[in-house]
C-alpha positions, 0 to 999 in steps of 0.5 A: 199828028205834030200838028195834033200839038204842036199848033196849039202849044205854038198860039199859047206862046202866041198869045203869050208873048203879045200880052207880054207878061210873066203873071203865073196865073195867066200863065196857068190859064194859057197852059190849061188853055192850052192842053184843053185844045191838045185834047178836043183836037185828039178826039177827032175822026182825023186824030183818032185815024192818025193814032191807030196808022201809027200805033199799026206802023210801031207794034212788030 
């Protein structure tokens, strides 16, 4: 489950390092893309199954 969230964030950070920029609009764009990609990945069947498994494990 951690991979679904950390992979887009890692890609975003790598992109910012490659671009070597500190422009606010670019940082905002990359952050928005990261959030969007994470949202898309969480909508997949495998992510839903993983979330259900986590809920069952941590629900009393």
